[in-house]
N, C-alpha and C positions, 0 to 999 in steps of 0.2 A: 638188735644185737646188744648185749650187755658186755662192756669192756672191763677188763681188769683195771683196778685203780691203784695208784701209788701215792703215798703221802709226801707232801712238799715240806722238806726240812723239818723244823720243829713246830710247824703250824698244825692246825686241825683241818687243813685243806687237802683234799684228795683229788687227783687228776686222772682221767681216763688215759690209758697208755696210748690211745690213738685220738688225737684232737683234730679240729677243723681250722685250717689257716684261712683267714678271710681277705687276704690281699686281692684275689680275683673279684671279690664283690665290689672293689673300688675300680673296676674296669682296667685291671692290669694288662697292658699291651693290647687289649681288644675290648670292644663294647659289649656290655651285658645289659639287657633291658631290665626294668624293674620286675616285670613278670618272670623273666628267667631267674632273677635273683631270688624271688619268693619261692619258685619251684625248687631251686637248688637247696635253699636253706630248709624247706619243708621236707625234702628228701633226706637231707642230713639228719634232721631231728627224728624222722620216722625210722631211720637206719640205726639210731642209738647214739649219735654224737651228742655229747653234753659239754665238752670243753671247746670254747670258741675264742680265738685270738684275733684281735683287730688292731687298728691304729688310726690316728687322725691322718697320717701320711697316705693311707690307702685310699686313693681317689679324692684326697683333700676333703675328707669328711664323709664321703659317700658310703664307704664300707660300714662305718659306725651307724649311720642312719638306717641302712638296710638291715643290719644285724639287730638293732634295737627293735625294729618292727616285728621280727620273729620272736624275740625273747620276752617282749612286753607281755605281762600277765602270767608268765611262767616262773617257776621257782627252781626247778631241778636242773640247774646249769652252773657252770663255772665260766667266768668271763675275764679275759685279760685285754687291756689296751695299753697305750704307751703315752709318754710325755717327752718333751724335748723339742718337738716341732709344734708351732702354733700356726693358726690359719689367719690370713688377712684377705680382705676383699680385693680381687684383682681382675674381675671380669672373666668372661668365658674364654676358653682356649681349647683347641682341638686335642691337645695333649700336653701334659705336664709331668715331668719326672717319671715317664713310663706309663702313666695312667691316662686313659682316654676318658676323663672324668666329665660328668655333667655339672660339676660344682664350680661356682665362680670364685674360687679361692686359690691362693698360692701359700706356700709354707715359708716360715723363717724359724731359725733355731733360737731357743731360749731354755737354758738349763738352770736358770736361777731359781731361788726359792719362790719368788712371786710367779715366775713363769710356770713352774710345775704345779703350783696350787691353782692357777688360772686354767691351765690345760686340763687338769682333773675335773674341774667344774664344767668346762666347755664340753668335755667328752660325755659327762652325765646328761647334759642338755641335748647333744646330738643323738645319743643313744635313746633318750627318753626313758631312762631307767634310774633306779634309786641306789644302785650299788655296782661297784667294780671290785672283783675279787683280787686280781693281781695287777699291779701297776709296774710296767717296765720303763726304764729310761732308754729312749730309742736312739740307736746309731751314734752313740758317743764313741770316739776312737779315731785313730789316724786314717783308717781306710776310707772313712766318710769325709773327714775334715782336713786331712793332710797336715801341713804345718800349723794350721790354725787350731788344731787339737790342743796345742800348748796353752791356748787361750780358753777353750771351752772346758777342758778336763777339770781344772781346779774349781771352776764355777759349779760344775756338775757334782763334784765330790763334796763340796761344802754346802752351797745353797740348795742345790737340787736334792742331794741326799737328805738334808735336814727336813725338807718338805715331805719327802717320801716316808721318812721315819716317823714324822708327826702323824701323817695320815694312818700309818699302821698302828701307832700307839693309841690313837683315838678310835680304832676299830672301823675306820672308814674304808680301808682295804685290808685284806688278810695277809698279803705277801708282797714284797717288793724285790726288784732286780733290774737287770739290764737286758735289753733286746738288741743284739748286735750280730755282726758278721765276722768278728775277730775275737779269739779267746784271750789275746794279750791284754785287752783293755779290761776284761772281766777279772783277770788275774791281778792287774794293778788296782782295781777297785776293791779287792778283798782287803787291802791295807787301809781303807778309808771308812769302812762301815760293816754293819751286820746285815748281809744280804740273804734272802731266803732262796732265791732261784735266779738262774740266768737262762734266757732264751738265746741259744747259740745256733746260728744259721750257717750250715755248710762246713763247719770246722771239726765236727766229729761224725764221720761218715764211713761207709765201706771203702771209700776212696782215700781218705786222709784221716790220720789219727795223731798228728803231731801234738795235739792238746793233751795226750796221755802222759807226756813226759813230766810236766810240772803242774799244769792247771787243774786237771781232773783229780789228781791226788790231793791237791789243796782243797778242792770242793768236798772230797770225802772227809778230810780232817775237820773241816768247818761245818759239816752237815748242810751243805748248800746244794740244792737240787738243780738239775739241768733239764730243760725242755729243748728238744731238737727240732729246728726248722731246717729247710734246705737239705733234706736227707738224700735228694737226688743230685746235689751239687749243681743246681740251676738247670738240670735237664739231662746231662750226659748219662747218669745212672738210670734214668727212666727210658731213654731212647736207645742206649747203646751206641755203637759206632758203625753199624752195618746198613743203616737205612738211607744213607745219603743225606745231602743238605748240610747246613751249618750245625756243628756240634757245640752245644753251649756248656760252659763251665764257669762258675763264679760270675754270672751275668754278662759274659762275653764269649767270643769264639775260644774253644779249648785249644791250649798249646799241644804240640805233638807228644810231649812226655805224658800228659794226662790221657790223651787218646790211646797211647801204647799200653798204659796200665789198665784202662778200662777194657781194652781188647783182651788182655790176659784174664781179667775177671769174667768176661763173656765166655772165653774158652773153658774155664773151669765150670761155669754154670751149665754149659752144654754137656760136659762130662757127667754131671750129676742130675741133669734134667730139671734145673732150677731156673726160674725167671730172674734176670738181673735186678729188675725193679723190686721184686719181692724180697730178695736178699738185702737190698739197700734199705728198704723200709723197716725190716725186722732187726737188722744188725745193731743199731744204736741202743736198743732197749736192754741189751745184755749187760751194759755198764751199770753198776749199782747206784750211781748218782743220777742216771737218766730216769725221769718219771713219765715222759710223754714224747711222742713224735707227732708233729703237726704239719702234714702236707697241705699245700694250697689246693683247694678244690673248687673248680669253676663251673661244673655242671653235674647233672644227675648221673651221667654215664661215668664220669670220673669218680664219683662216690662209689658206685658199684665196683668199678675196676680196683679202686684202692682197697675196699673191703676184701675182695678176692685175693689181692696181693698180700694183705696183712694176715689172712688166714691160711695162705698156701703152705703146705707142709714142706719143710726143707730138711734133708737128712743131716744127722750129726756129722757124717763123714765129709760133707761139703764144708762145714765150718772148720773142721780140723784141717782140711786140705788148704784152706787159706793160709794157715801158718806154715804148713809144709812147703808151699810154693812161695813163701815169703811175701805174700800179698798183704799181710798184716803182721805186726810185730808179735813176738812171743808173749808179751804181757797184755795183749789185747783181750779183754773179756769177750767171750763168744756165746751166742745162744746155745741152749742145750740141744736143739735140733729135734726133729720128729723121730 
């Protein structure tokens, strides 16, 4: 399958509208063997995926190593990884930071100029590749760091940004940005530098669009592109509310207010014969600043399912009904519909 491509800001870089999130390759929440990783990545490549996003954090280096093994020797791809977390030898552990990793490393934060430069070089070594296209500063912001963000943020915006800007100026990367779970820190970062794109996880979805009020308009004004991660809001927009078990939202059990809203979305989906997960996957791409959506894909069956959801026809009447039912605001851009 050949995907539509969209240009990233003022760069000559184009991204497929559907990308491949590589957190599961780092054994996120569960073990994946090397053979399963190879089979999954091979299936993704054969299915047309050419934009891959990874990070040192994903399995403490494991995701980068596995992804590099697929991409090595190929040219027709776009690769993004991240800086801000560095790895240190720490022995083997059954689980670290949600990853059942086979790598004997732990992470520590370093958003300094030297830390970013070293992290970039380390990623090239782990990947076994000679280029990285997009470099995101990973998980800066209060949601990750709490009050210590007052310490990390100035370092990131001065030293870290300087390093990213130099790498871009030297042509060693094509685009720079932040990869985060909160739009507020992206909005604050716009005051400190010239960013090409932000990877925003969970904050512009079918379920929540608060970022429409100030952040996304600023991105349009600055011609800054958005890559959407977490389109399912950690799972609840993929599973819905009716199958029992724990309902996950934002990496934890969903509060009742969220469950209630998802239930209303499910009712509307039923009315129009739409799959909730399909609507969630397609919704963000209607915004003019959004260039790609990158779900995390952990096996071949998930790849096939995601392609089906992405191609599923959704009637225009469904998207219009979201506004009529006040499930999205009146200013929310909506897909054109089938």
